[in-house]
C-alpha positions as CSV (number, residue, x, y, z in Angstrom):
1,X,53.5,66.2,69.9
2,X,57.2,65.5,69.3
3,X,59.3,64.9,72.4
4,X,62.9,65.6,71.7
5,X,64.3,66.2,75.1
6,X,66.6,64.8,77.8
7,X,66.5,61.1,78.9
8,X,65.3,62.3,82.4
9,X,61.7,62.3,80.9
10,X,61.6,58.5,81.2
11,X,59.6,58.7,84.4
12,X,57.1,60.9,86.3
13,X,57.7,62.8,89.5
14,X,54.7,65.1,90.0
15,X,55.8,65.9,93.5
16,X,58.2,68.5,92.1
17,X,55.4,70.4,90.3
18,X,54.4,73.7,91.8
19,X,51.0,74.1,93.5
20,X,50.2,77.3,91.6
21,X,49.9,77.9,87.9
22,X,53.2,79.1,86.3
23,X,54.9,79.0,82.9
24,X,58.3,78.4,84.5
25,X,59.5,75.6,86.7
26,X,63.1,76.5,87.8
27,X,64.5,73.6,89.7
28,X,68.1,74.5,88.7
29,X,67.7,78.1,90.0
30,X,68.9,79.4,86.6
31,X,66.6,82.5,86.9
32,X,66.2,85.1,89.6
33,X,62.8,85.6,91.2
34,X,62.5,88.9,89.4
35,X,63.4,87.3,86.0
36,X,60.9,84.5,86.6
37,X,58.1,87.0,87.5
38,X,58.7,89.1,84.4
39,X,59.2,86.2,82.1
40,X,56.1,84.4,83.4
41,X,53.9,87.5,82.6
42,X,55.6,87.9,79.2
43,X,54.8,84.4,78.2
44,X,51.2,84.8,79.3
45,X,50.9,87.9,77.1
46,X,52.5,86.1,74.2
47,X,50.1,83.2,74.4
48,X,47.1,85.5,74.6
49,X,48.4,87.4,71.6
50,X,49.5,84.5,69.3
51,X,48.0,81.3,70.7
52,X,51.5,79.7,70.9
53,X,52.3,78.2,74.3
54,X,56.0,78.6,75.5
55,X,57.0,76.9,78.7
56,X,60.4,76.6,80.6
57,X,61.8,73.8,82.7
58,X,65.2,74.0,84.3
59,X,66.6,70.9,86.0
60,X,69.8,69.5,87.4
61,X,69.5,66.5,89.7
62,X,65.7,66.6,90.0
63,X,63.1,66.6,87.3
64,X,59.3,66.1,87.2
65,X,59.7,64.1,84.1
66,X,56.7,63.6,81.8
67,X,54.4,65.0,84.5
68,X,54.9,68.4,83.1
69,X,53.0,67.4,79.9
70,X,49.7,67.1,81.8
71,X,50.6,70.0,84.2
72,X,50.9,72.4,81.3
73,X,48.6,70.7,78.9
74,X,51.3,70.6,76.2
75,X,49.9,70.1,72.7
76,X,50.8,70.6,69.0
77,X,51.0,74.4,69.5
78,X,53.4,74.2,72.5
79,X,57.1,74.5,73.0
80,X,58.8,73.2,76.1
81,X,62.3,74.6,76.6
82,X,64.4,72.4,78.9
83,X,67.6,73.8,80.4
84,X,69.9,71.1,81.9
85,X,73.6,72.0,82.5
86,X,74.7,68.4,82.9
87,X,75.0,67.8,79.2
88,X,77.3,69.2,76.5
89,X,74.5,71.7,75.5
90,X,72.3,73.5,78.0
91,X,69.2,73.5,75.9
92,X,66.8,70.9,74.5
93,X,63.2,71.3,73.3
94,X,59.9,69.5,73.1
95,X,58.2,70.8,70.0
96,X,54.6,70.5,69.0
97,X,54.0,69.2,65.5
98,X,52.3,72.4,64.3
99,X,55.5,74.4,64.8
100,X,57.4,72.4,62.2
101,X,55.3,74.1,59.5
102,X,56.8,77.5,60.6
103,X,60.1,76.5,62.1
104,X,61.9,73.6,60.4
105,X,64.1,71.1,62.3
106,X,67.3,72.9,61.1
107,X,66.0,76.0,62.9
108,X,65.8,74.1,66.2
109,X,69.3,72.7,65.8
110,X,70.7,76.2,65.1
111,X,68.8,77.6,68.0
112,X,70.2,75.0,70.3
113,X,73.8,75.4,69.1
114,X,73.7,79.2,69.2
115,X,72.3,79.8,72.6
116,X,73.0,76.5,74.4
117,X,76.7,76.0,73.7
118,X,79.1,76.1,76.6
119,X,80.9,79.2,75.4
120,X,77.6,81.2,75.2
121,X,76.5,80.0,78.6
122,X,79.9,80.7,80.1
123,X,80.0,84.3,78.7
124,X,76.4,85.2,79.2
125,X,75.0,82.9,81.9
126,X,72.2,80.3,81.9
127,X,69.5,83.0,82.4
128,X,70.6,84.9,79.3
129,X,70.7,81.7,77.3
130,X,67.1,80.9,78.2
131,X,65.8,84.5,77.8
132,X,67.5,85.0,74.4
133,X,66.2,81.7,73.1
134,X,62.7,82.6,74.0
135,X,63.2,86.0,72.4
136,X,64.2,84.4,69.1
137,X,61.2,82.1,69.3
138,X,58.8,84.9,69.9
139,X,60.2,87.0,67.1
140,X,59.9,84.1,64.6
141,X,56.4,83.1,65.6
142,X,55.2,86.7,65.4
143,X,56.7,86.8,61.9
144,X,54.9,83.7,60.9
145,X,58.0,81.5,60.8
146,X,61.7,81.5,60.2
147,X,64.1,79.3,58.2
148,X,67.1,80.4,60.3
149,X,67.6,81.9,63.7
150,X,67.4,85.8,63.6
151,X,70.6,87.7,64.4
152,X,74.2,87.4,63.3
153,X,76.6,86.4,66.1
154,X,80.1,88.0,65.7
155,X,81.7,84.6,65.3
156,X,79.4,83.7,62.5
157,X,79.9,87.0,60.8
158,X,83.7,86.6,61.0
159,X,83.3,83.2,59.2
160,X,81.3,84.8,56.4
161,X,83.9,87.5,56.1
162,X,86.7,84.9,55.7
163,X,84.8,83.0,53.1
164,X,84.1,86.2,51.2
165,X,87.8,87.1,51.2
166,X,88.7,83.6,50.0
167,X,86.1,83.9,47.3
168,X,87.7,87.1,46.2
169,X,91.1,85.5,46.1
170,X,89.8,82.8,43.8
171,X,88.2,85.3,41.6
172,X,91.3,87.4,41.4
173,X,93.6,84.5,40.6
174,X,91.2,83.3,37.9
175,X,91.1,86.7,36.3
176,X,94.8,87.4,36.2
177,X,96.1,88.5,32.7
178,X,96.6,85.7,30.3
179,X,97.4,85.5,26.6
180,X,97.8,89.2,26.3
181,X,94.4,90.0,27.8
182,X,94.3,92.4,30.7
183,X,91.4,90.6,32.4
184,X,90.6,86.9,31.9
185,X,86.8,86.9,32.0
186,X,86.7,83.3,30.6
187,X,88.7,81.9,33.4
188,X,86.8,84.0,35.9
189,X,83.6,82.4,34.6
190,X,85.0,78.9,34.6
191,X,85.9,79.3,38.3
192,X,82.6,81.1,39.1
193,X,81.0,78.0,40.8
194,X,83.9,78.0,43.4
195,X,84.1,81.7,44.1
196,X,80.3,82.1,43.8
197,X,79.7,79.5,46.5
198,X,82.3,81.0,48.8
199,X,81.1,84.5,48.4
200,X,77.4,84.3,47.7
201,X,76.3,81.1,49.5
202,X,78.7,81.3,52.5
203,X,79.5,85.0,52.6
204,X,76.3,86.9,51.6
205,X,73.6,84.3,52.2
206,X,74.0,83.8,56.0
207,X,74.1,87.6,56.5
208,X,71.0,88.6,54.5
209,X,68.9,85.8,56.0
210,X,69.7,86.7,59.6
211,X,69.9,90.5,59.8
212,X,68.9,93.6,57.9
213,X,71.9,95.5,59.0
214,X,73.9,96.7,56.0
215,X,77.3,97.0,57.7
216,X,78.2,93.3,57.9
217,X,77.2,92.9,54.3
218,X,79.2,95.9,53.2
219,X,82.3,94.6,55.0
220,X,81.9,91.2,53.3
221,X,81.7,92.9,49.9
222,X,84.8,94.9,50.8
223,X,86.6,91.7,51.9
224,X,85.7,90.0,48.5
225,X,87.0,93.1,46.6
226,X,90.2,93.3,48.6
227,X,90.9,89.6,48.1
228,X,90.2,89.9,44.4
229,X,92.5,92.9,44.0
230,X,95.4,91.4,45.9
231,X,95.2,88.1,43.9
232,X,94.8,89.9,40.6
233,X,97.8,92.2,41.2
234,X,100.0,89.6,42.8
235,X,102.0,88.7,39.6
236,X,102.7,92.4,39.1
237,X,103.8,92.9,42.6
238,X,106.0,89.9,42.6
239,X,107.7,90.6,39.3
240,X,111.2,92.1,39.4
241,X,112.2,94.9,37.1
242,X,114.8,93.9,34.4
243,X,118.2,95.4,35.2
244,X,119.9,97.4,32.5
245,X,123.4,96.5,31.4
């Protein structure tokens, strides 16, 4: 099992472990009692359904350390989510080796940066960060794996829209009339690696891999088309009519 978690796991403190069986140890009081009860039952159902073991530890100035490994019997089919607000990112994970076949390391980095960053925690709370992270994990494990984290945050979609519009500008500038031709297909093809990367790789790719919603994709196509039209027509719009004498 791969342990990729906070330095607090350098020692054992079993005195902080609960006396009864539970899937959640909330030493930082990040979850309400009702949330803990509901989440605990949900994780039991998920484990019975799929065989994957998800556990949650929140800590601040106290931690049981590596004692949780024996307490929960963590193995290659286990994920331990550690929430510790003392660092720059709330979340860290202990991931069983069997999960890397379904969820690559880049997935865990994106999962951490999406739900554990300070802005997300500030706007939604530590409890939402933990619950939303577990929701993404359960969705992907039920699917049989994910290359990226499901869902398209507004900030990420805005970035894809910007890159789509820039790709359209590049396409429009390249296709401007030249040598008496109304549309310069050759120049558009020459610059296709640039506008193709901006539009397809950075504008379309992140959308279709994270959501099935057609609206963000349609907006990105519209942004590309608008950028292309503006760039293509810019010489005509900027040209001044010849004055008659």
